[in-house]
Phi, psi and omega in degrees: 000139182222164175261137175220163180249129178288126183246345180205140180225132176228153172293155180234078186294340179276354181288147180296319178246154180307130183206165172247155166261123185248146167246127188234130180271115179253031176062236182296341177280349179093188177263128179239155180252150178206151169255148182215134178269074185234018187290339182287331183250342187233136171268163178300321180295323180292334185276332182297126180086357180281133173274138181223169178256137177212156172271124185249358184250020172277157175290158178300146181229131178274128179234107189056242183261014190239138175261111178275130184251356178205165180248110177290133182266142178199175177239150180277125176259205176304143178060021182063021174289138180273127178254119184293144173272133180210156179291151180295323181235159179294133178231171178293135176299137182093355178302137176287148173278131183245000000 
């Protein structure tokens, strides 16, 4: 698991459930793409520049027409809305979770 910063967010109209396509900067690990069903709690504007936690060593997974390269981590809140996990303070992109 590593910390990355979301640098780009797009709608994902081909997803079964409402989702975004994310581009996340993981520093030395590069930029990885992921889809996330987080549209109910987060606007695209809120996500740009946000640091998040993700699993980066899973194999790529095709979701509709999109290849997801990492798994963004979150917890289920009320109504099964996903709340993203993020560091309390800004850290270097690519930092390992300890």
